[in-house]
PASEBA-1860 file (N, C-alpha, C; in nm, 3 decimals):
! residues 179
1> XXXXXXXX> 0.386/1.523/1.474/0.471/1.442/1.406/0.414/1.406/1.281 ~ 0.259/1.361/1.289/0.204/1.320/1.147/0.215/1.484/1.056 ~ 0.206/1.590/1.104/0.188/1.704/1.031/0.350/1.719/0.960 ~ 0.444/1.682/1.044/0.569/1.691/0.975/0.583/1.568/0.825 ~ 0.511/1.444/0.866/0.510/1.361/0.766/0.415/1.397/0.660 ~ 0.298/1.453/0.674/0.218/1.538/0.574/0.304/1.624/0.489 ~ 0.382/1.691/0.563/0.459/1.797/0.508/0.549/1.730/0.384 ~ 0.614/1.646/0.427/0.724/1.590/0.379/0.649/1.528/0.247
9> XXXXXXXX> 0.543/1.459/0.255/0.473/1.384/0.140/0.446/1.515/0.031 ~ 0.360/1.627/0.107/0.341/1.744/0.028/0.485/1.805/-0.067 ~ 0.567/1.809/0.012/0.704/1.875/-0.045/0.746/1.805/-0.176 ~ 0.729/1.657/-0.128/0.784/1.556/-0.234/0.691/1.560/-0.361 ~ 0.561/1.556/-0.358/0.473/1.570/-0.435/0.486/1.734/-0.518 ~ 0.521/1.834/-0.443/0.532/1.952/-0.503/0.678/1.939/-0.590 ~ 0.772/1.894/-0.542/0.897/1.865/-0.615/0.854/1.798/-0.747 ~ 0.797/1.668/-0.746/0.748/1.606/-0.865/0.677/1.686/-0.963
17> XXXXXXXX> 0.579/1.778/-0.903/0.507/1.881/-1.004/0.598/1.966/-1.086 ~ 0.689/2.017/-0.986/0.785/2.120/-1.050/0.891/2.023/-1.162 ~ 0.876/1.909/-1.142/0.970/1.837/-1.231/0.901/1.807/-1.383 ~ 0.754/1.816/-1.348/0.684/1.762/-1.462/0.641/1.621/-1.474 ~ 0.678/1.557/-1.365/0.641/1.419/-1.370/0.489/1.374/-1.294 ~ 0.459/1.460/-1.204/0.335/1.445/-1.129/0.228/1.495/-1.256 ~ 0.119/1.413/-1.219/0.006/1.442/-1.309/-0.137/1.411/-1.247 ~ -0.149/1.498/-1.153/-0.298/1.502/-1.069/-0.348/1.621/-1.162
25> XXXXXXXX> -0.470/1.549/-1.231/-0.539/1.633/-1.307/-0.689/1.679/-1.265 ~ -0.713/1.628/-1.129/-0.856/1.695/-1.069/-0.845/1.632/-0.921 ~ -0.880/1.699/-0.827/-0.864/1.652/-0.703/-0.961/1.743/-0.612 ~ -1.087/1.665/-0.536/-1.168/1.737/-0.464/-1.150/1.665/-0.335 ~ -1.265/1.687/-0.252/-1.286/1.605/-0.129/-1.347/1.501/-0.125 ~ -1.412/1.461/-0.260/-1.476/1.338/-0.310/-1.411/1.251/-0.391 ~ -1.309/1.307/-0.469/-1.227/1.220/-0.545/-1.114/1.288/-0.631 ~ -1.032/1.207/-0.693/-0.936/1.274/-0.758/-0.898/1.173/-0.904
33> XXXXXXXX> -0.841/1.248/-0.995/-0.780/1.184/-1.145/-0.646/1.221/-1.136 ~ -0.581/1.102/-1.177/-0.440/1.135/-1.208/-0.393/1.053/-1.347 ~ -0.294/1.093/-1.400/-0.234/1.043/-1.528/-0.092/1.017/-1.532 ~ -0.044/0.910/-1.553/0.127/0.902/-1.565/0.137/0.828/-1.705 ~ 0.267/0.820/-1.743/0.311/0.730/-1.846/0.449/0.695/-1.822 ~ 0.497/0.592/-1.881/0.645/0.529/-1.866/0.664/0.479/-1.996 ~ 0.807/0.496/-2.040/0.851/0.425/-2.152/0.922/0.287/-2.116 ~ 0.898/0.183/-2.191/0.941/0.049/-2.169/1.011/0.009/-2.309
41> XXXXXXXX> 1.120/-0.052/-2.272/1.180/-0.115/-2.407/1.166/-0.254/-2.423 ~ 1.037/-0.289/-2.412/0.953/-0.417/-2.456/0.826/-0.374/-2.543 ~ 0.785/-0.485/-2.623/0.664/-0.466/-2.675/0.526/-0.469/-2.579 ~ 0.413/-0.433/-2.634/0.305/-0.400/-2.528/0.278/-0.534/-2.479 ~ 0.284/-0.643/-2.545/0.232/-0.758/-2.498/0.320/-0.808/-2.385 ~ 0.459/-0.816/-2.383/0.566/-0.814/-2.283/0.554/-0.737/-2.154 ~ 0.528/-0.604/-2.168/0.480/-0.517/-2.078/0.372/-0.580/-1.995 ~ 0.261/-0.600/-2.062/0.122/-0.656/-2.004/0.163/-0.781/-1.937
49> XXXXXXXX> 0.230/-0.865/-1.978/0.288/-0.978/-1.913/0.354/-0.978/-1.779 ~ 0.481/-0.869/-1.811/0.534/-0.810/-1.672/0.456/-0.754/-1.562 ~ 0.343/-0.689/-1.629/0.254/-0.608/-1.503/0.130/-0.687/-1.467 ~ 0.137/-0.835/-1.500/0.033/-0.916/-1.468/0.115/-1.029/-1.412 ~ 0.019/-1.128/-1.364/0.079/-1.258/-1.302/0.166/-1.218/-1.187 ~ 0.269/-1.285/-1.163/0.372/-1.250/-1.052/0.418/-1.115/-1.085 ~ 0.383/-1.030/-0.986/0.437/-0.873/-1.007/0.542/-0.852/-0.874 ~ 0.578/-0.948/-0.787/0.646/-0.940/-0.701/0.808/-0.882/-0.723
57> XXXXXXXX> 0.842/-0.913/-0.825/0.986/-0.827/-0.894/1.000/-0.684/-0.877 ~ 0.873/-0.609/-0.897/0.864/-0.461/-0.915/0.777/-0.409/-0.821 ~ 0.657/-0.469/-0.772/0.566/-0.407/-0.695/0.628/-0.430/-0.531 ~ 0.648/-0.344/-0.457/0.675/-0.333/-0.327/0.621/-0.298/-0.228 ~ 0.499/-0.278/-0.241/0.392/-0.220/-0.122/0.292/-0.342/-0.081 ~ 0.296/-0.397/0.032/0.211/-0.492/0.073/0.172/-0.483/0.225 ~ 0.073/-0.546/0.265/0.028/-0.548/0.390/0.099/-0.654/0.481 ~ 0.167/-0.763/0.405/0.243/-0.848/0.497/0.392/-0.791/0.469
65> XXXXXXXX> 0.505/-0.824/0.565/0.630/-0.787/0.526/0.675/-0.867/0.433 ~ 0.663/-0.983/0.415/0.686/-1.077/0.299/0.598/-1.153/0.253 ~ 0.501/-1.110/0.159/0.407/-1.204/0.127/0.453/-1.326/0.023 ~ 0.355/-1.425/0.077/0.404/-1.560/-0.024/0.378/-1.554/-0.161 ~ 0.275/-1.475/-0.196/0.256/-1.459/-0.351/0.189/-1.278/-0.346 ~ 0.221/-1.239/-0.473/0.143/-1.104/-0.495/0.133/-1.101/-0.642 ~ 0.014/-1.106/-0.709/-0.002/-1.119/-0.845/-0.153/-1.050/-0.889 ~ -0.139/-1.056/-1.008/-0.272/-1.002/-1.079/-0.300/-1.106/-1.187
73> XXXXXXXX> -0.444/-1.174/-1.153/-0.481/-1.282/-1.228/-0.581/-1.188/-1.335 ~ -0.502/-1.180/-1.466/-0.551/-1.097/-1.572/-0.652/-1.159/-1.649 ~ -0.775/-1.143/-1.582/-0.895/-1.200/-1.673/-1.029/-1.114/-1.592 ~ -1.133/-1.097/-1.686/-1.249/-1.013/-1.606/-1.298/-1.101/-1.489 ~ -1.301/-1.059/-1.352/-1.325/-1.103/-1.227/-1.205/-1.151/-1.167 ~ -1.052/-1.176/-1.245/-0.964/-1.191/-1.154/-0.915/-1.089/-1.072 ~ -0.848/-1.117/-0.980/-0.811/-1.048/-0.868/-0.676/-0.997/-0.876 ~ -0.646/-0.889/-0.791/-0.499/-0.839/-0.745/-0.491/-0.911/-0.627
81> XXXXXXXX> -0.410/-0.998/-0.599/-0.403/-1.068/-0.453/-0.299/-1.059/-0.396 ~ -0.273/-1.061/-0.273/-0.174/-1.054/-0.182/-0.184/-1.177/-0.083 ~ -0.107/-1.290/-0.099/-0.134/-1.397/-0.014/-0.007/-1.387/0.091 ~ -0.058/-1.406/0.225/0.045/-1.393/0.320/0.104/-1.507/0.351 ~ 0.050/-1.622/0.364/0.104/-1.742/0.389/0.055/-1.877/0.340 ~ 0.095/-1.979/0.364/0.047/-2.108/0.330/-0.069/-2.166/0.364 ~ -0.146/-2.081/0.445/-0.283/-2.109/0.504/-0.385/-2.028/0.399 ~ -0.326/-1.952/0.333/-0.418/-1.874/0.231/-0.454/-1.731/0.286
89> XXXXXXXX> -0.409/-1.693/0.409/-0.444/-1.578/0.459/-0.397/-1.472/0.342 ~ -0.498/-1.362/0.338/-0.442/-1.259/0.239/-0.535/-1.159/0.211 ~ -0.504/-1.059/0.118/-0.593/-0.943/0.089/-0.622/-0.946/-0.090 ~ -0.727/-0.906/-0.095/-0.783/-0.881/-0.232/-0.784/-0.724/-0.236 ~ -0.646/-0.666/-0.343/-0.653/-0.526/-0.329/-0.729/-0.464/-0.437 ~ -0.787/-0.539/-0.549/-0.838/-0.521/-0.653/-0.903/-0.600/-0.731 ~ -1.029/-0.573/-0.833/-1.103/-0.707/-0.892/-1.067/-0.620/-1.057 ~ -1.013/-0.740/-1.115/-0.996/-0.700/-1.276/-1.144/-0.685/-1.344
97> XXXXXXXX> -1.153/-0.575/-1.419/-1.293/-0.546/-1.493/-1.259/-0.524/-1.619 ~ -1.138/-0.521/-1.666/-1.104/-0.543/-1.821/-0.962/-0.587/-1.845 ~ -0.952/-0.702/-1.940/-0.815/-0.755/-1.965/-0.821/-0.776/-2.128 ~ -0.734/-0.699/-2.187/-0.698/-0.727/-2.314/-0.534/-0.728/-2.337 ~ -0.473/-0.842/-2.349/-0.331/-0.864/-2.348/-0.284/-0.764/-2.460 ~ -0.166/-0.676/-2.407/-0.099/-0.583/-2.467/-0.200/-0.459/-2.519 ~ -0.309/-0.453/-2.449/-0.382/-0.321/-2.499/-0.428/-0.246/-2.397 ~ -0.508/-0.309/-2.288/-0.559/-0.246/-2.162/-0.569/-0.358/-2.069
105> XXXXXXXX> -0.549/-0.289/-1.953/-0.560/-0.377/-1.816/-0.629/-0.267/-1.731 ~ -0.739/-0.304/-1.681/-0.833/-0.229/-1.581/-0.870/-0.300/-1.463 ~ -0.855/-0.244/-1.356/-0.889/-0.313/-1.204/-0.944/-0.202/-1.117 ~ -1.039/-0.234/-1.010/-1.095/-0.139/-0.913/-1.086/-0.221/-0.795 ~ -1.071/-0.115/-0.700/-1.053/-0.158/-0.576/-0.995/-0.058/-0.487 ~ -0.955/-0.064/-0.360/-0.899/0.033/-0.265/-0.751/0.013/-0.267 ~ -0.683/-0.058/-0.344/-0.547/-0.096/-0.358/-0.481/-0.104/-0.196 ~ -0.384/-0.023/-0.171/-0.335/0.014/-0.022/-0.422/0.088/0.061
113> XXXXXXXX> -0.518/0.122/0.026/-0.631/0.214/0.089/-0.745/0.112/0.145 ~ -0.707/-0.001/0.151/-0.815/-0.086/0.206/-0.865/-0.053/0.360 ~ -0.974/-0.036/0.376/-1.018/-0.010/0.531/-1.087/0.124/0.530 ~ -1.043/0.206/0.395/-1.100/0.342/0.406/-1.198/0.343/0.290 ~ -1.284/0.453/0.308/-1.388/0.483/0.219/-1.342/0.541/0.078 ~ -1.242/0.504/0.011/-1.191/0.521/-0.109/-1.173/0.424/-0.198 ~ -1.221/0.442/-0.330/-1.226/0.332/-0.441/-1.133/0.382/-0.551 ~ -1.083/0.306/-0.620/-1.004/0.358/-0.733/-1.028/0.281/-0.850
121> XXXXXXXX> -1.024/0.319/-0.976/-1.023/0.257/-1.096/-0.894/0.289/-1.138 ~ -0.810/0.165/-1.182/-0.681/0.184/-1.240/-0.685/0.138/-1.364 ~ -0.623/0.198/-1.501/-0.596/0.155/-1.606/-0.478/0.161/-1.665 ~ -0.433/0.055/-1.705/-0.301/0.056/-1.784/-0.342/0.041/-1.933 ~ -0.303/0.142/-2.004/-0.303/0.131/-2.167/-0.186/0.127/-2.213 ~ -0.151/0.007/-2.300/-0.039/0.001/-2.377/-0.028/0.044/-2.510 ~ 0.069/0.111/-2.563/0.088/0.189/-2.675/0.214/0.144/-2.741 ~ 0.224/0.077/-2.874/0.351/0.046/-2.918/0.417/0.160/-2.973
129> XXXXXXXX> 0.547/0.150/-2.970/0.639/0.266/-3.011/0.748/0.182/-3.095 ~ 0.827/0.265/-3.173/0.946/0.170/-3.277/1.026/0.097/-3.171 ~ 1.062/0.148/-3.063/1.126/0.063/-2.967/1.077/0.045/-2.847 ~ 0.990/-0.034/-2.827/0.926/-0.077/-2.724/0.786/-0.035/-2.714 ~ 0.720/0.042/-2.593/0.601/0.079/-2.574/0.593/0.193/-2.467 ~ 0.490/0.248/-2.471/0.443/0.350/-2.361/0.326/0.303/-2.274 ~ 0.360/0.294/-2.154/0.206/0.251/-2.070/0.186/0.340/-2.000 ~ 0.049/0.390/-2.039/-0.028/0.512/-1.983/-0.115/0.447/-1.864
137> XXXXXXXX> -0.087/0.542/-1.765/-0.175/0.512/-1.648/-0.294/0.602/-1.623 ~ -0.415/0.576/-1.614/-0.476/0.645/-1.540/-0.548/0.616/-1.416 ~ -0.584/0.701/-1.306/-0.620/0.643/-1.197/-0.758/0.745/-1.159 ~ -0.870/0.692/-1.147/-0.976/0.777/-1.091/-1.030/0.721/-0.961 ~ -1.024/0.810/-0.845/-1.073/0.752/-0.721/-1.177/0.858/-0.686 ~ -1.269/0.773/-0.575/-1.370/0.845/-0.536/-1.404/0.803/-0.378 ~ -1.454/0.877/-0.312/-1.473/0.871/-0.165/-1.443/0.959/-0.107 ~ -1.400/0.922/0.056/-1.368/1.025/0.149/-1.215/1.057/0.138
145> XXXXXXXX> -1.189/1.155/0.029/-1.036/1.165/0.010/-0.988/1.285/0.073 ~ -0.892/1.247/0.158/-0.829/1.338/0.262/-0.729/1.436/0.187 ~ -0.725/1.555/0.251/-0.624/1.651/0.179/-0.486/1.604/0.157 ~ -0.442/1.591/0.043/-0.301/1.550/0.011/-0.290/1.413/-0.031 ~ -0.406/1.354/-0.037/-0.419/1.206/-0.094/-0.378/1.189/-0.216 ~ -0.441/1.287/-0.311/-0.418/1.280/-0.463/-0.271/1.285/-0.495 ~ -0.194/1.359/-0.421/-0.038/1.378/-0.444/0.032/1.266/-0.399 ~ -0.017/1.204/-0.293/0.043/1.098/-0.225/0.052/0.975/-0.313
153> XXXXXXXX> -0.090/0.941/-0.368/-0.125/0.836/-0.446/-0.033/0.853/-0.578 ~ -0.008/0.977/-0.635/0.048/1.027/-0.773/0.201/0.988/-0.734 ~ 0.241/1.010/-0.631/0.393/0.996/-0.596/0.409/0.835/-0.582 ~ 0.316/0.775/-0.516/0.323/0.609/-0.519/0.353/0.569/-0.639 ~ 0.254/0.605/-0.734/0.262/0.544/-0.887/0.387/0.575/-0.949 ~ 0.428/0.720/-0.925/0.562/0.725/-0.975/0.684/0.632/-0.946 ~ 0.658/0.590/-0.807/0.763/0.511/-0.744/0.755/0.375/-0.825 ~ 0.623/0.320/-0.822/0.598/0.195/-0.887/0.655/0.204/-1.050
161> XXXXXXXX> 0.599/0.296/-1.125/0.635/0.272/-1.280/0.770/0.344/-1.287 ~ 0.835/0.420/-1.236/0.943/0.484/-1.289/1.063/0.432/-1.195 ~ 1.050/0.404/-1.062/1.177/0.379/-0.985/1.175/0.235/-0.982 ~ 1.046/0.160/-0.997/1.043/-0.017/-0.981/1.054/-0.071/-1.112 ~ 0.930/-0.058/-1.185/0.904/-0.126/-1.289/0.990/-0.087/-1.412 ~ 1.023/0.028/-1.448/1.117/0.044/-1.558/1.270/-0.013/-1.522 ~ 1.325/-0.001/-1.406/1.450/-0.082/-1.383/1.448/-0.205/-1.409 ~ 1.323/-0.258/-1.361/1.302/-0.429/-1.331/1.285/-0.475/-1.487
169> XXXXXXXX> 1.241/-0.398/-1.583/1.233/-0.440/-1.725/1.365/-0.424/-1.793 ~ 1.442/-0.294/-1.760/1.573/-0.268/-1.807/1.661/-0.361/-1.776 ~ 1.657/-0.422/-1.645/1.769/-0.520/-1.603/1.759/-0.662/-1.672 ~ 1.636/-0.683/-1.753/1.641/-0.808/-1.786/1.571/-0.919/-1.688 ~ 1.558/-0.870/-1.559/1.508/-0.970/-1.444/1.360/-1.019/-1.492 ~ 1.269/-0.940/-1.545/1.146/-1.029/-1.569/1.147/-1.150/-1.667 ~ 1.282/-1.168/-1.747/1.273/-1.288/-1.818/1.284/-1.405/-1.748 ~ 1.342/-1.400/-1.599/1.343/-1.518/-1.510/1.192/-1.538/-1.490
177> XXX> 1.097/-1.466/-1.479/0.957/-1.489/-1.422/0.889/-1.566/-1.553 ~ 0.941/-1.549/-1.674/0.858/-1.574/-1.798/0.914/-1.706/-1.826 ~ 1.039/-1.754/-1.783/1.093/-1.872/-1.834/1.001/-2.020/-1.767
END
């Protein structure tokens, strides 16, 4: 069964590669790098604000079935937190190492790979356009990288940026968070 699941993930990643959306630029047994981008119809500062603070409106992967809070504290040393309940139980998915509103957000940590020997540095770079901005994502991972992991992580980021974030911004739902 595990090999079938691995095949499905690989087939999905292959389909993304063929459509030009996937962007694994390097992959070895000790690390990988990937790049993606998404166009958003908001200015870079607004995109940054949507992608920090409370991200529960568009980020849908968590350790808890329904976390109490899911947020990125956008300051050096801040965290990417998932708080499970009122007692404060939770997870630190990553630590913010660079925060420049509307320009760059960078964090490091295992994200959903907590408990494995894999660490990732994730960078969002915000570039203004005439009508909105482009968010460029880079992920550099190192550690004990299993076969197919780079493609799986690339697919998950496509899910976050294209399938979740972009429609969230286009729907205007982010405005409720900012009030």
